[in-house]
PyMOL Python script that loads the backbone (N, CA, C, O; Angstrom):
from pymol import cmd

cmd.read_pdbstr("""\
ATOM      1  N   UNK A   1      12.071  42.600 135.909  1.00  0.00           N
ATOM      2  CA  UNK A   1      12.043  42.151 134.687  1.00  0.00           C
ATOM      3  C   UNK A   1      11.120  41.831 133.900  1.00  0.00           C
ATOM      4  O   UNK A   1      11.061  42.388 132.804  1.00  0.00           O
ATOM      5  N   UNK A   2      10.149  40.827 134.283  1.00  0.00           N
ATOM      6  CA  UNK A   2       8.872  40.968 133.493  1.00  0.00           C
ATOM      7  C   UNK A   2       8.003  42.111 134.100  1.00  0.00           C
ATOM      8  O   UNK A   2       6.857  41.718 134.314  1.00  0.00           O
ATOM      9  N   UNK A   3       8.118  42.801 134.280  1.00  0.00           N
ATOM     10  CA  UNK A   3       7.453  44.275 134.134  1.00  0.00           C
ATOM     11  C   UNK A   3       7.835  45.395 133.280  1.00  0.00           C
ATOM     12  O   UNK A   3       7.150  46.364 132.952  1.00  0.00           O
ATOM     13  N   UNK A   4       9.365  45.028 132.890  1.00  0.00           N
ATOM     14  CA  UNK A   4       9.548  45.818 132.316  1.00  0.00           C
ATOM     15  C   UNK A   4       9.038  45.655 130.605  1.00  0.00           C
ATOM     16  O   UNK A   4       8.556  46.488 129.837  1.00  0.00           O
ATOM     17  N   UNK A   5       9.373  44.256 130.430  1.00  0.00           N
ATOM     18  CA  UNK A   5       8.767  43.671 128.887  1.00  0.00           C
ATOM     19  C   UNK A   5       7.282  43.991 129.271  1.00  0.00           C
ATOM     20  O   UNK A   5       6.640  44.785 128.583  1.00  0.00           O
ATOM     21  N   UNK A   6       6.847  43.505 130.136  1.00  0.00           N
ATOM     22  CA  UNK A   6       4.888  43.434 129.991  1.00  0.00           C
ATOM     23  C   UNK A   6       4.640  45.197 129.340  1.00  0.00           C
ATOM     24  O   UNK A   6       3.966  45.429 128.336  1.00  0.00           O
ATOM     25  N   UNK A   7       5.152  45.980 129.943  1.00  0.00           N
ATOM     26  CA  UNK A   7       5.308  47.504 129.791  1.00  0.00           C
ATOM     27  C   UNK A   7       6.151  47.732 128.292  1.00  0.00           C
ATOM     28  O   UNK A   7       5.561  48.274 127.358  1.00  0.00           O
ATOM     29  N   UNK A   8       7.139  47.413 128.196  1.00  0.00           N
ATOM     30  CA  UNK A   8       7.090  47.751 126.815  1.00  0.00           C
ATOM     31  C   UNK A   8       6.208  46.616 125.180  1.00  0.00           C
ATOM     32  O   UNK A   8       5.984  46.839 123.990  1.00  0.00           O
ATOM     33  N   UNK A   9       6.041  45.704 125.935  1.00  0.00           N
ATOM     34  CA  UNK A   9       4.766  45.026 124.921  1.00  0.00           C
ATOM     35  C   UNK A   9       3.780  45.890 124.781  1.00  0.00           C
ATOM     36  O   UNK A   9       3.237  46.132 123.703  1.00  0.00           O
ATOM     37  N   UNK A  10       3.439  46.495 126.049  1.00  0.00           N
ATOM     38  CA  UNK A  10       1.809  47.120 126.155  1.00  0.00           C
ATOM     39  C   UNK A  10       2.202  48.737 125.183  1.00  0.00           C
ATOM     40  O   UNK A  10       1.316  49.311 124.549  1.00  0.00           O
ATOM     41  N   UNK A  11       3.385  49.161 125.232  1.00  0.00           N
ATOM     42  CA  UNK A  11       3.801  50.240 124.897  1.00  0.00           C
ATOM     43  C   UNK A  11       3.520  49.459 123.433  1.00  0.00           C
ATOM     44  O   UNK A  11       2.392  49.543 122.947  1.00  0.00           O
ATOM     45  N   UNK A  12       4.415  48.810 122.843  1.00  0.00           N
ATOM     46  CA  UNK A  12       4.645  48.721 120.969  1.00  0.00           C
ATOM     47  C   UNK A  12       3.379  48.219 120.493  1.00  0.00           C
ATOM     48  O   UNK A  12       3.180  48.427 119.296  1.00  0.00           O
ATOM     49  N   UNK A  13       2.152  47.397 121.347  1.00  0.00           N
ATOM     50  CA  UNK A  13       0.961  46.590 120.750  1.00  0.00           C
ATOM     51  C   UNK A  13       0.290  48.400 120.529  1.00  0.00           C
ATOM     52  O   UNK A  13       0.084  48.956 119.450  1.00  0.00           O
ATOM     53  N   UNK A  14       0.090  48.940 121.827  1.00  0.00           N
ATOM     54  CA  UNK A  14      -0.438  49.578 121.929  1.00  0.00           C
ATOM     55  C   UNK A  14      -0.059  51.347 121.006  1.00  0.00           C
ATOM     56  O   UNK A  14      -0.879  52.265 121.046  1.00  0.00           O
ATOM     57  N   UNK A  15       0.977  51.432 120.443  1.00  0.00           N
ATOM     58  CA  UNK A  15       0.897  52.074 119.214  1.00  0.00           C
ATOM     59  C   UNK A  15       0.959  51.832 118.312  1.00  0.00           C
ATOM     60  O   UNK A  15       1.346  52.809 117.671  1.00  0.00           O
ATOM     61  N   UNK A  16       0.689  50.423 117.292  1.00  0.00           N
ATOM     62  CA  UNK A  16       0.220  49.854 116.382  1.00  0.00           C
ATOM     63  C   UNK A  16      -1.072  50.000 116.714  1.00  0.00           C
ATOM     64  O   UNK A  16      -1.683  50.710 115.916  1.00  0.00           O
ATOM     65  N   UNK A  17      -1.691  49.591 117.588  1.00  0.00           N
ATOM     66  CA  UNK A  17      -3.414  49.593 117.734  1.00  0.00           C
ATOM     67  C   UNK A  17      -3.986  50.849 117.134  1.00  0.00           C
ATOM     68  O   UNK A  17      -4.683  51.089 116.148  1.00  0.00           O
ATOM     69  N   UNK A  18      -3.269  51.778 118.379  1.00  0.00           N
ATOM     70  CA  UNK A  18      -3.487  53.803 118.213  1.00  0.00           C
ATOM     71  C   UNK A  18      -3.081  54.171 116.340  1.00  0.00           C
ATOM     72  O   UNK A  18      -3.698  54.861 115.527  1.00  0.00           O
ATOM     73  N   UNK A  19      -2.312  53.687 116.255  1.00  0.00           N
ATOM     74  CA  UNK A  19      -1.986  53.938 115.008  1.00  0.00           C
ATOM     75  C   UNK A  19      -2.902  53.295 113.481  1.00  0.00           C
ATOM     76  O   UNK A  19      -3.129  53.821 112.391  1.00  0.00           O
ATOM     77  N   UNK A  20      -3.104  52.502 113.820  1.00  0.00           N
ATOM     78  CA  UNK A  20      -4.043  51.394 112.864  1.00  0.00           C
ATOM     79  C   UNK A  20      -5.595  52.303 113.254  1.00  0.00           C
ATOM     80  O   UNK A  20      -6.499  52.423 112.426  1.00  0.00           O
ATOM     81  N   UNK A  21      -5.639  52.744 114.331  1.00  0.00           N
ATOM     82  CA  UNK A  21      -7.682  53.143 114.395  1.00  0.00           C
ATOM     83  C   UNK A  21      -7.394  54.898 114.165  1.00  0.00           C
ATOM     84  O   UNK A  21      -8.196  55.793 113.901  1.00  0.00           O
ATOM     85  N   UNK A  22      -6.013  54.935 114.373  1.00  0.00           N
ATOM     86  CA  UNK A  22      -6.003  56.548 113.932  1.00  0.00           C
ATOM     87  C   UNK A  22      -5.897  56.833 112.328  1.00  0.00           C
ATOM     88  O   UNK A  22      -6.056  57.936 111.804  1.00  0.00           O
ATOM     89  N   UNK A  23      -5.693  56.002 111.872  1.00  0.00           N
ATOM     90  CA  UNK A  23      -6.000  55.911 109.999  1.00  0.00           C
ATOM     91  C   UNK A  23      -7.666  55.363 109.888  1.00  0.00           C
ATOM     92  O   UNK A  23      -8.207  55.414 108.784  1.00  0.00           O
ATOM     93  N   UNK A  24      -8.176  55.018 110.683  1.00  0.00           N
ATOM     94  CA  UNK A  24      -9.698  54.532 110.041  1.00  0.00           C
ATOM     95  C   UNK A  24     -10.326  55.854 110.732  1.00  0.00           C
ATOM     96  O   UNK A  24     -11.128  56.323 109.923  1.00  0.00           O
ATOM     97  N   UNK A  25     -10.277  56.711 112.010  1.00  0.00           N
ATOM     98  CA  UNK A  25     -11.020  57.664 112.227  1.00  0.00           C
ATOM     99  C   UNK A  25     -10.298  58.724 111.645  1.00  0.00           C
ATOM    100  O   UNK A  25      -9.345  59.177 112.280  1.00  0.00           O
ATOM    101  N   UNK A  26     -10.528  59.097 110.775  1.00  0.00           N
ATOM    102  CA  UNK A  26     -10.067  60.637 110.242  1.00  0.00           C
ATOM    103  C   UNK A  26     -10.048  61.519 111.226  1.00  0.00           C
ATOM    104  O   UNK A  26     -10.630  61.389 112.303  1.00  0.00           O
ATOM    105  N   UNK A  27      -9.220  62.660 110.798  1.00  0.00           N
ATOM    106  CA  UNK A  27      -9.153  63.488 111.229  1.00  0.00           C
ATOM    107  C   UNK A  27      -8.866  64.327 112.382  1.00  0.00           C
ATOM    108  O   UNK A  27      -9.148  65.480 112.709  1.00  0.00           O
ATOM    109  N   UNK A  28      -7.900  62.902 113.131  1.00  0.00           N
ATOM    110  CA  UNK A  28      -7.660  62.625 114.645  1.00  0.00           C
ATOM    111  C   UNK A  28      -6.027  63.213 115.007  1.00  0.00           C
ATOM    112  O   UNK A  28      -5.534  63.620 116.059  1.00  0.00           O
ATOM    113  N   UNK A  29      -5.378  63.021 113.399  1.00  0.00           N
ATOM    114  CA  UNK A  29      -3.877  63.373 113.760  1.00  0.00           C
ATOM    115  C   UNK A  29      -3.112  63.751 114.896  1.00  0.00           C
ATOM    116  O   UNK A  29      -2.492  64.812 114.978  1.00  0.00           O
ATOM    117  N   UNK A  30      -3.167  62.798 115.844  1.00  0.00           N
ATOM    118  CA  UNK A  30      -2.394  63.251 117.320  1.00  0.00           C
ATOM    119  C   UNK A  30      -1.390  63.159 117.489  1.00  0.00           C
ATOM    120  O   UNK A  30      -0.822  63.698 118.439  1.00  0.00           O
ATOM    121  N   UNK A  31      -0.566  62.117 116.232  1.00  0.00           N
ATOM    122  CA  UNK A  31       1.009  61.768 117.150  1.00  0.00           C
ATOM    123  C   UNK A  31       1.293  60.776 117.184  1.00  0.00           C
ATOM    124  O   UNK A  31       0.391  60.058 116.753  1.00  0.00           O
ATOM    125  N   UNK A  32       2.062  60.299 117.462  1.00  0.00           N
ATOM    126  CA  UNK A  32       2.589  59.010 117.655  1.00  0.00           C
ATOM    127  C   UNK A  32       2.349  58.886 119.233  1.00  0.00           C
ATOM    128  O   UNK A  32       1.446  58.172 119.670  1.00  0.00           O
ATOM    129  N   UNK A  33       3.135  59.558 120.000  1.00  0.00           N
ATOM    130  CA  UNK A  33       2.513  59.874 121.848  1.00  0.00           C
ATOM    131  C   UNK A  33       1.301  59.328 121.429  1.00  0.00           C
ATOM    132  O   UNK A  33       1.106  58.142 121.161  1.00  0.00           O
ATOM    133  N   UNK A  34       0.333  60.420 121.373  1.00  0.00           N
ATOM    134  CA  UNK A  34      -0.558  60.255 121.475  1.00  0.00           C
ATOM    135  C   UNK A  34      -1.749  59.312 121.131  1.00  0.00           C
ATOM    136  O   UNK A  34      -2.879  59.191 121.604  1.00  0.00           O
ATOM    137  N   UNK A  35      -0.854  58.496 119.811  1.00  0.00           N
ATOM    138  CA  UNK A  35      -1.777  57.269 119.712  1.00  0.00           C
ATOM    139  C   UNK A  35      -1.318  56.096 120.644  1.00  0.00           C
ATOM    140  O   UNK A  35      -2.022  55.140 120.973  1.00  0.00           O
ATOM    141  N   UNK A  36      -0.260  56.285 120.947  1.00  0.00           N
ATOM    142  CA  UNK A  36       0.480  55.337 121.699  1.00  0.00           C
ATOM    143  C   UNK A  36      -0.668  54.781 123.360  1.00  0.00           C
ATOM    144  O   UNK A  36      -1.126  53.894 124.081  1.00  0.00           O
ATOM    145  N   UNK A  37      -0.512  56.293 123.009  1.00  0.00           N
ATOM    146  CA  UNK A  37      -1.556  56.299 124.988  1.00  0.00           C
ATOM    147  C   UNK A  37      -2.968  56.148 124.554  1.00  0.00           C
ATOM    148  O   UNK A  37      -3.661  55.589 125.404  1.00  0.00           O
ATOM    149  N   UNK A  38      -3.699  56.559 123.260  1.00  0.00           N
ATOM    150  CA  UNK A  38      -4.901  56.135 123.116  1.00  0.00           C
ATOM    151  C   UNK A  38      -5.063  54.751 122.418  1.00  0.00           C
ATOM    152  O   UNK A  38      -6.210  54.579 122.005  1.00  0.00           O
ATOM    153  N   UNK A  39      -3.946  53.417 122.114  1.00  0.00           N
ATOM    154  CA  UNK A  39      -4.188  52.702 121.928  1.00  0.00           C
ATOM    155  C   UNK A  39      -4.442  51.799 123.413  1.00  0.00           C
ATOM    156  O   UNK A  39      -5.279  50.906 123.542  1.00  0.00           O
ATOM    157  N   UNK A  40      -3.470  52.296 124.500  1.00  0.00           N
ATOM    158  CA  UNK A  40      -3.207  51.548 125.656  1.00  0.00           C
ATOM    159  C   UNK A  40      -4.164  51.856 126.283  1.00  0.00           C
ATOM    160  O   UNK A  40      -4.586  50.921 126.963  1.00  0.00           O
ATOM    161  N   UNK A  41      -4.918  53.099 126.400  1.00  0.00           N
ATOM    162  CA  UNK A  41      -6.488  53.957 127.206  1.00  0.00           C
ATOM    163  C   UNK A  41      -7.183  52.789 126.224  1.00  0.00           C
ATOM    164  O   UNK A  41      -7.290  51.660 126.704  1.00  0.00           O
ATOM    165  N   UNK A  42      -7.594  53.000 125.045  1.00  0.00           N
ATOM    166  CA  UNK A  42      -8.595  52.047 124.372  1.00  0.00           C
ATOM    167  C   UNK A  42      -8.296  50.134 124.375  1.00  0.00           C
ATOM    168  O   UNK A  42      -9.152  49.314 124.041  1.00  0.00           O
ATOM    169  N   UNK A  43      -7.481  49.941 124.642  1.00  0.00           N
ATOM    170  CA  UNK A  43      -7.708  48.540 124.818  1.00  0.00           C
ATOM    171  C   UNK A  43      -8.145  48.458 126.398  1.00  0.00           C
ATOM    172  O   UNK A  43      -8.887  47.652 126.959  1.00  0.00           O
ATOM    173  N   UNK A  44      -7.400  49.614 126.927  1.00  0.00           N
ATOM    174  CA  UNK A  44      -7.770  49.166 128.938  1.00  0.00           C
ATOM    175  C   UNK A  44      -9.193  48.947 128.441  1.00  0.00           C
ATOM    176  O   UNK A  44      -9.658  47.808 128.403  1.00  0.00           O
ATOM    177  N   UNK A  45     -10.135  50.377 127.928  1.00  0.00           N
ATOM    178  CA  UNK A  45     -11.527  50.628 128.260  1.00  0.00           C
ATOM    179  C   UNK A  45     -12.187  49.702 127.695  1.00  0.00           C
ATOM    180  O   UNK A  45     -13.124  49.175 128.295  1.00  0.00           O
ATOM    181  N   UNK A  46     -11.874  49.362 126.574  1.00  0.00           N
ATOM    182  CA  UNK A  46     -12.409  47.383 125.633  1.00  0.00           C
ATOM    183  C   UNK A  46     -12.506  46.639 126.780  1.00  0.00           C
ATOM    184  O   UNK A  46     -13.555  46.073 127.085  1.00  0.00           O
ATOM    185  N   UNK A  47     -11.377  46.581 127.533  1.00  0.00           N
ATOM    186  CA  UNK A  47     -11.340  45.350 128.623  1.00  0.00           C
ATOM    187  C   UNK A  47     -12.045  45.058 129.581  1.00  0.00           C
ATOM    188  O   UNK A  47     -12.585  44.021 129.968  1.00  0.00           O
ATOM    189  N   UNK A  48     -11.952  46.808 130.182  1.00  0.00           N
ATOM    190  CA  UNK A  48     -13.299  46.888 131.038  1.00  0.00           C
ATOM    191  C   UNK A  48     -14.317  46.767 130.984  1.00  0.00           C
ATOM    192  O   UNK A  48     -14.785  46.248 131.998  1.00  0.00           O
ATOM    193  N   UNK A  49     -15.376  47.131 129.834  1.00  0.00           N
ATOM    194  CA  UNK A  49     -16.367  47.064 129.443  1.00  0.00           C
ATOM    195  C   UNK A  49     -16.820  45.978 129.182  1.00  0.00           C
ATOM    196  O   UNK A  49     -17.981  45.676 129.460  1.00  0.00           O
ATOM    197  N   UNK A  50     -15.697  44.910 128.393  1.00  0.00           N
ATOM    198  CA  UNK A  50     -16.078  43.672 128.085  1.00  0.00           C
ATOM    199  C   UNK A  50     -16.093  42.572 130.080  1.00  0.00           C
ATOM    200  O   UNK A  50     -16.641  41.559 130.515  1.00  0.00           O
ATOM    201  N   UNK A  51     -15.601  43.120 130.357  1.00  0.00           N
ATOM    202  CA  UNK A  51     -15.674  42.594 131.900  1.00  0.00           C
ATOM    203  C   UNK A  51     -16.850  42.814 132.454  1.00  0.00           C
ATOM    204  O   UNK A  51     -17.589  41.971 132.962  1.00  0.00           O
ATOM    205  N   UNK A  52     -17.036  44.048 132.347  1.00  0.00           N
ATOM    206  CA  UNK A  52     -18.636  44.008 132.507  1.00  0.00           C
ATOM    207  C   UNK A  52     -19.819  43.783 132.454  1.00  0.00           C
ATOM    208  O   UNK A  52     -20.751  43.962 133.237  1.00  0.00           O
ATOM    209  N   UNK A  53     -19.683  43.189 131.025  1.00  0.00           N
ATOM    210  CA  UNK A  53     -20.667  42.474 130.199  1.00  0.00           C
ATOM    211  C   UNK A  53     -20.327  41.038 130.516  1.00  0.00           C
ATOM    212  O   UNK A  53     -21.114  40.165 130.148  1.00  0.00           O
ATOM    213  N   UNK A  54     -19.595  40.823 130.947  1.00  0.00           N
ATOM    214  CA  UNK A  54     -19.175  39.367 131.432  1.00  0.00           C
ATOM    215  C   UNK A  54     -18.581  38.429 130.522  1.00  0.00           C
ATOM    216  O   UNK A  54     -18.574  37.199 130.476  1.00  0.00           O
ATOM    217  N   UNK A  55     -17.910  39.654 129.558  1.00  0.00           N
ATOM    218  CA  UNK A  55     -17.157  38.626 128.216  1.00  0.00           C
ATOM    219  C   UNK A  55     -16.258  38.052 127.941  1.00  0.00           C
ATOM    220  O   UNK A  55     -16.353  38.218 126.725  1.00  0.00           O
ATOM    221  N   UNK A  56     -15.196  37.334 128.083  1.00  0.00           N
ATOM    222  CA  UNK A  56     -14.065  36.973 127.857  1.00  0.00           C
ATOM    223  C   UNK A  56     -13.544  36.551 126.749  1.00  0.00           C
ATOM    224  O   UNK A  56     -13.945  35.594 126.086  1.00  0.00           O
ATOM    225  N   UNK A  57     -12.575  37.297 126.500  1.00  0.00           N
ATOM    226  CA  UNK A  57     -11.718  36.600 124.707  1.00  0.00           C
ATOM    227  C   UNK A  57     -10.380  35.864 125.239  1.00  0.00           C
ATOM    228  O   UNK A  57      -9.460  35.964 126.052  1.00  0.00           O
ATOM    229  N   UNK A  58     -10.818  35.206 124.401  1.00  0.00           N
ATOM    230  CA  UNK A  58      -9.341  34.076 124.469  1.00  0.00           C
ATOM    231  C   UNK A  58      -7.979  33.397 123.980  1.00  0.00           C
ATOM    232  O   UNK A  58      -7.077  32.709 124.457  1.00  0.00           O
ATOM    233  N   UNK A  59      -8.394  34.070 122.562  1.00  0.00           N
ATOM    234  CA  UNK A  59      -7.498  34.210 121.914  1.00  0.00           C
ATOM    235  C   UNK A  59      -6.674  35.601 121.531  1.00  0.00           C
ATOM    236  O   UNK A  59      -7.367  36.615 121.611  1.00  0.00           O
ATOM    237  N   UNK A  60      -5.275  35.793 121.122  1.00  0.00           N
ATOM    238  CA  UNK A  60      -4.655  36.552 120.683  1.00  0.00           C
ATOM    239  C   UNK A  60      -5.249  37.176 119.496  1.00  0.00           C
ATOM    240  O   UNK A  60      -4.935  38.366 119.487  1.00  0.00           O
ATOM    241  N   UNK A  61      -5.713  36.974 118.858  1.00  0.00           N
ATOM    242  CA  UNK A  61      -6.082  37.438 117.812  1.00  0.00           C
ATOM    243  C   UNK A  61      -7.411  38.140 117.853  1.00  0.00           C
ATOM    244  O   UNK A  61      -7.528  39.090 117.079  1.00  0.00           O
ATOM    245  N   UNK A  62      -8.503  37.815 118.676  1.00  0.00           N
ATOM    246  CA  UNK A  62      -9.578  38.341 119.388  1.00  0.00           C
ATOM    247  C   UNK A  62      -9.242  39.551 120.656  1.00  0.00           C
ATOM    248  O   UNK A  62     -10.014  40.350 121.185  1.00  0.00           O
ATOM    249  N   UNK A  63      -7.860  39.325 120.869  1.00  0.00           N
ATOM    250  CA  UNK A  63      -7.744  40.600 122.308  1.00  0.00           C
ATOM    251  C   UNK A  63      -7.336  41.457 121.418  1.00  0.00           C
ATOM    252  O   UNK A  63      -7.797  42.565 121.691  1.00  0.00           O
ATOM    253  N   UNK A  64      -6.448  41.472 120.133  1.00  0.00           N
ATOM    254  CA  UNK A  64      -6.134  42.410 119.462  1.00  0.00           C
ATOM    255  C   UNK A  64      -7.096  43.320 118.594  1.00  0.00           C
ATOM    256  O   UNK A  64      -6.938  44.527 118.411  1.00  0.00           O
ATOM    257  N   UNK A  65      -8.248  42.440 118.028  1.00  0.00           N
ATOM    258  CA  UNK A  65      -9.314  43.167 117.800  1.00  0.00           C
ATOM    259  C   UNK A  65      -9.842  43.757 119.021  1.00  0.00           C
ATOM    260  O   UNK A  65      -9.534  44.948 118.983  1.00  0.00           O
ATOM    261  N   UNK A  66     -10.409  43.532 119.956  1.00  0.00           N
ATOM    262  CA  UNK A  66     -11.087  44.250 120.789  1.00  0.00           C
ATOM    263  C   UNK A  66     -10.012  45.674 121.320  1.00  0.00           C
ATOM    264  O   UNK A  66     -10.323  46.838 121.572  1.00  0.00           O
ATOM    265  N   UNK A  67      -8.930  45.109 121.341  1.00  0.00           N
ATOM    266  CA  UNK A  67      -8.117  46.609 121.631  1.00  0.00           C
ATOM    267  C   UNK A  67      -8.287  47.194 120.614  1.00  0.00           C
ATOM    268  O   UNK A  67      -8.334  48.374 120.963  1.00  0.00           O
ATOM    269  N   UNK A  68      -8.462  47.129 119.150  1.00  0.00           N
ATOM    270  CA  UNK A  68      -8.295  47.597 118.284  1.00  0.00           C
ATOM    271  C   UNK A  68      -9.447  48.824 118.258  1.00  0.00           C
ATOM    272  O   UNK A  68      -9.463  50.038 118.056  1.00  0.00           O
ATOM    273  N   UNK A  69     -10.684  47.436 118.686  1.00  0.00           N
ATOM    274  CA  UNK A  69     -11.707  48.834 118.850  1.00  0.00           C
ATOM    275  C   UNK A  69     -12.358  49.989 119.646  1.00  0.00           C
ATOM    276  O   UNK A  69     -13.026  50.996 119.413  1.00  0.00           O
ATOM    277  N   UNK A  70     -11.683  49.162 120.990  1.00  0.00           N
ATOM    278  CA  UNK A  70     -11.078  50.109 121.915  1.00  0.00           C
ATOM    279  C   UNK A  70     -10.617  51.753 122.009  1.00  0.00           C
ATOM    280  O   UNK A  70     -11.045  52.725 122.631  1.00  0.00           O
ATOM    281  N   UNK A  71      -9.516  51.518 121.054  1.00  0.00           N
ATOM    282  CA  UNK A  71      -8.973  52.464 120.469  1.00  0.00           C
ATOM    283  C   UNK A  71      -9.496  53.462 120.000  1.00  0.00           C
ATOM    284  O   UNK A  71      -9.344  54.632 120.353  1.00  0.00           O
ATOM    285  N   UNK A  72     -10.497  52.796 118.719  1.00  0.00           N
ATOM    286  CA  UNK A  72     -11.408  53.610 118.026  1.00  0.00           C
ATOM    287  C   UNK A  72     -12.382  53.721 118.423  1.00  0.00           C
ATOM    288  O   UNK A  72     -13.024  54.204 117.490  1.00  0.00           O
ATOM    289  N   UNK A  73     -13.159  53.575 119.420  1.00  0.00           N
ATOM    290  CA  UNK A  73     -14.278  53.960 120.261  1.00  0.00           C
ATOM    291  C   UNK A  73     -13.365  55.426 121.168  1.00  0.00           C
ATOM    292  O   UNK A  73     -13.947  56.483 121.413  1.00  0.00           O
ATOM    293  N   UNK A  74     -11.894  55.163 121.544  1.00  0.00           N
ATOM    294  CA  UNK A  74     -11.179  56.214 122.362  1.00  0.00           C
ATOM    295  C   UNK A  74     -11.361  57.602 121.704  1.00  0.00           C
ATOM    296  O   UNK A  74     -11.782  58.628 122.240  1.00  0.00           O
ATOM    297  N   UNK A  75     -10.835  57.361 120.056  1.00  0.00           N
ATOM    298  CA  UNK A  75     -10.612  58.172 119.400  1.00  0.00           C
ATOM    299  C   UNK A  75     -11.668  58.907 119.203  1.00  0.00           C
ATOM    300  O   UNK A  75     -11.603  60.134 119.267  1.00  0.00           O
ATOM    301  N   UNK A  76     -12.816  58.239 118.930  1.00  0.00           N
ATOM    302  CA  UNK A  76     -13.974  58.711 118.411  1.00  0.00           C
ATOM    303  C   UNK A  76     -14.419  59.721 119.694  1.00  0.00           C
ATOM    304  O   UNK A  76     -14.804  60.877 119.518  1.00  0.00           O
ATOM    305  N   UNK A  77     -14.321  59.208 120.741  1.00  0.00           N
ATOM    306  CA  UNK A  77     -14.350  60.675 122.059  1.00  0.00           C
ATOM    307  C   UNK A  77     -13.971  61.567 121.672  1.00  0.00           C
ATOM    308  O   UNK A  77     -14.576  62.553 121.253  1.00  0.00           O
ATOM    309  N   UNK A  78     -12.613  61.310 121.771  1.00  0.00           N
ATOM    310  CA  UNK A  78     -11.537  62.456 121.644  1.00  0.00           C
ATOM    311  C   UNK A  78     -11.687  63.387 120.583  1.00  0.00           C
ATOM    312  O   UNK A  78     -11.295  64.552 120.634  1.00  0.00           O
ATOM    313  N   UNK A  79     -12.384  62.741 119.416  1.00  0.00           N
ATOM    314  CA  UNK A  79     -12.773  63.435 118.241  1.00  0.00           C
ATOM    315  C   UNK A  79     -13.761  64.413 118.337  1.00  0.00           C
ATOM    316  O   UNK A  79     -13.899  65.362 117.566  1.00  0.00           O
ATOM    317  N   UNK A  80     -14.610  64.083 119.548  1.00  0.00           N
ATOM    318  CA  UNK A  80     -16.263  64.563 119.205  1.00  0.00           C
ATOM    319  C   UNK A  80     -15.970  65.903 120.409  1.00  0.00           C
ATOM    320  O   UNK A  80     -16.301  67.085 120.322  1.00  0.00           O
ATOM    321  N   UNK A  81     -15.072  65.031 121.746  1.00  0.00           N
ATOM    322  CA  UNK A  81     -14.573  66.154 122.653  1.00  0.00           C
ATOM    323  C   UNK A  81     -13.810  67.686 121.817  1.00  0.00           C
ATOM    324  O   UNK A  81     -14.117  68.877 121.753  1.00  0.00           O
ATOM    325  N   UNK A  82     -13.031  67.085 121.443  1.00  0.00           N
ATOM    326  CA  UNK A  82     -12.105  68.744 119.939  1.00  0.00           C
ATOM    327  C   UNK A  82     -12.970  69.050 120.009  1.00  0.00           C
ATOM    328  O   UNK A  82     -13.144  69.792 120.975  1.00  0.00           O
ATOM    329  N   UNK A  83     -14.219  68.780 119.113  1.00  0.00           N
ATOM    330  CA  UNK A  83     -15.050  69.628 118.176  1.00  0.00           C
ATOM    331  C   UNK A  83     -15.978  70.346 119.107  1.00  0.00           C
ATOM    332  O   UNK A  83     -16.552  71.263 118.521  1.00  0.00           O
ATOM    333  N   UNK A  84     -16.265  70.245 120.185  1.00  0.00           N
ATOM    334  CA  UNK A  84     -17.384  70.507 121.105  1.00  0.00           C
ATOM    335  C   UNK A  84     -16.755  71.869 121.440  1.00  0.00           C
ATOM    336  O   UNK A  84     -17.305  72.622 122.244  1.00  0.00           O
TER     337      UNK A  84
END
""", "prot")
cmd.dss("prot")
cmd.show_as("cartoon", "prot")
cmd.util.cbc("prot")
cmd.orient("prot")
């Protein structure tokens, strides 16, 4: 049961973070499905990068900010690939 709740939370938070990131990065217009995937992927990307540099985030707000920045980074990468 805990795994299902964790997945649901990841989808909801990832969707919100991805949507907010897509508002900031204009011209991506990916739709809610891709926004959720980018939000989740960006969250994972940011957490992996921070661990590589030995940085740990202790607060929920800090985690949300990192997730948002990761989603923005991933959206910018997707936007650059689409232009190429």
